[in-house]
C-alpha positions as CSV (number, residue, x, y, z in Angstrom):
1,X,46.2,-6.1,55.1
2,X,43.8,-8.9,55.7
3,X,41.2,-7.7,53.4
4,X,43.5,-7.4,50.4
5,X,45.2,-10.9,51.2
6,X,41.4,-12.1,51.0
7,X,40.8,-10.4,47.6
8,X,43.8,-11.7,46.4
9,X,43.1,-15.2,47.1
10,X,39.6,-15.0,46.5
11,X,40.3,-14.2,42.9
12,X,39.6,-16.9,40.2
13,X,43.1,-17.3,39.1
14,X,44.5,-17.7,42.5
15,X,41.9,-20.6,43.3
16,X,42.4,-22.3,39.5
17,X,46.0,-22.2,40.4
18,X,45.6,-23.8,43.8
19,X,43.4,-26.6,42.0
20,X,45.7,-27.1,39.6
21,X,48.6,-27.9,41.8
22,X,46.5,-30.1,43.7
23,X,45.3,-32.2,40.9
24,X,48.7,-32.0,39.6
25,X,50.5,-33.8,42.8
26,X,47.8,-36.0,42.8
27,X,48.5,-36.8,39.2
28,X,52.2,-37.1,40.1
29,X,51.5,-39.7,42.4
30,X,49.5,-41.9,39.9
31,X,52.2,-41.4,37.4
32,X,54.8,-42.5,39.8
33,X,52.6,-45.6,40.2
34,X,52.2,-46.4,36.8
35,X,56.2,-46.1,36.4
36,X,57.2,-48.0,39.2
37,X,54.6,-50.7,39.8
38,X,53.3,-51.1,35.7
39,X,56.0,-49.9,33.3
40,X,59.2,-50.8,35.1
41,X,59.0,-54.5,35.9
42,X,58.1,-55.6,32.7
43,X,60.9,-53.2,31.3
44,X,63.1,-54.6,33.6
45,X,62.5,-58.2,32.7
46,X,62.7,-57.8,28.9
47,X,66.3,-56.2,29.7
48,X,67.3,-59.2,31.7
49,X,65.4,-59.1,35.1
50,X,67.0,-55.8,35.8
51,X,65.2,-54.0,38.7
52,X,66.1,-50.1,37.9
53,X,65.5,-48.9,41.6
54,X,68.5,-51.0,42.7
55,X,71.1,-50.4,40.3
56,X,73.6,-48.1,42.2
57,X,77.6,-47.4,41.9
58,X,79.0,-47.9,45.4
59,X,82.0,-45.2,46.0
60,X,83.3,-46.4,49.4
61,X,86.0,-49.0,49.7
62,X,83.3,-52.2,51.2
63,X,81.3,-53.9,48.6
64,X,77.6,-53.9,49.0
65,X,75.0,-56.5,47.2
66,X,72.4,-54.4,47.4
67,X,71.1,-50.5,47.4
68,X,69.4,-51.0,51.0
69,X,72.6,-52.6,52.5
70,X,74.8,-49.7,51.3
71,X,72.3,-47.2,52.6
72,X,72.0,-48.8,55.5
73,X,75.8,-48.6,56.4
74,X,75.8,-45.4,55.5
75,X,78.1,-45.6,52.3
76,X,77.9,-43.2,49.7
77,X,76.2,-44.3,46.3
78,X,75.5,-43.0,43.2
79,X,72.0,-44.3,42.6
80,X,71.6,-44.1,38.5
81,X,68.7,-46.4,38.6
82,X,66.2,-44.6,40.5
83,X,67.6,-41.9,38.1
84,X,66.5,-43.7,35.1
85,X,63.1,-44.2,36.8
86,X,62.5,-40.6,37.6
87,X,63.5,-39.9,34.0
88,X,61.0,-42.1,32.5
89,X,58.8,-41.0,35.4
90,X,59.2,-37.1,33.8
91,X,58.6,-38.3,30.1
92,X,55.3,-40.0,30.8
93,X,53.9,-36.8,33.0
94,X,55.2,-34.8,30.0
95,X,53.7,-36.7,27.2
96,X,50.4,-37.2,29.6
97,X,50.1,-33.2,29.9
98,X,50.8,-32.6,26.4
99,X,47.8,-35.1,25.5
100,X,45.6,-33.0,27.9
101,X,46.4,-29.7,26.6
102,X,45.9,-31.1,23.1
103,X,42.6,-32.4,23.9
104,X,41.7,-29.2,25.8
105,X,43.0,-27.2,22.7
106,X,40.5,-29.3,20.4
107,X,37.7,-28.3,22.7
108,X,38.6,-24.6,22.8
109,X,36.8,-22.4,19.9
110,X,38.9,-21.5,17.5
111,X,39.8,-17.6,17.4
112,X,38.0,-15.6,14.6
113,X,41.1,-14.2,12.5
114,X,40.9,-10.2,12.4
115,X,39.3,-9.2,8.9
116,X,42.1,-7.9,6.5
117,X,43.0,-3.9,6.8
118,X,41.1,-2.0,4.2
119,X,43.3,-0.5,1.6
120,X,41.1,0.2,-1.2
121,X,37.4,1.9,-1.5
122,X,35.2,2.5,-4.5
123,X,35.3,5.7,-6.7
124,X,31.6,7.3,-6.1
125,X,31.9,8.1,-9.9
126,X,32.8,5.4,-11.7
127,X,32.9,2.4,-9.1
128,X,36.4,1.1,-9.5
129,X,38.4,0.3,-6.4
130,X,41.1,3.3,-5.8
131,X,43.5,3.6,-2.7
132,X,42.0,4.7,0.7
133,X,44.2,7.6,0.6
134,X,43.5,8.5,-3.3
135,X,42.3,12.5,-3.6
136,X,41.7,11.7,-7.4
137,X,40.2,8.6,-9.0
138,X,43.0,6.8,-11.7
139,X,40.2,5.6,-13.7
140,X,37.8,8.1,-14.4
141,X,40.2,11.6,-12.9
142,X,37.0,12.6,-10.8
143,X,37.8,14.3,-7.1
144,X,37.3,12.1,-4.7
C-alpha cells in the first residue's frame, strides 16, 4: 500500500496540484492584503470615511460603538462590512485568475484543426470529382 501511495504521490499531476495549492494560498494572501491595505482605505474615504471592516449590525439589546467592543462582550453581530471586503477580495482574485489564464492561453499553441472529411474522389477515366461511395462515374459513366 505504501508503494502504491508513493507512485500516486509522485505522479506529475499530483505534484502540479500541490504546487498550485501552495501558490494559490500565497496568492490569496497577497490579494487579501491588496484589498484590505490598498484598495479599501481609499474606497472607504471616497464613500465618506467608511471602514468596511467595522460595519456591523448589533443583534443584542445593548449598544456597542465598535465591532471590537461587541465581539469582546460576546454580543451577536452581523458583520456585513467583512462580507463586503470578502466579495471584493473574491472579485479581484477571480479577475486576476482570468487574466493569468488568458495570458497562458495566448502562449499555448493553437490546436491544428482536423482535415475535412474526404467526401469525393476523382474518376480514374475523366478526372471529374465523384462521391467516394460511387460505383459509376456520373460524368463519363465508367465503372469506378
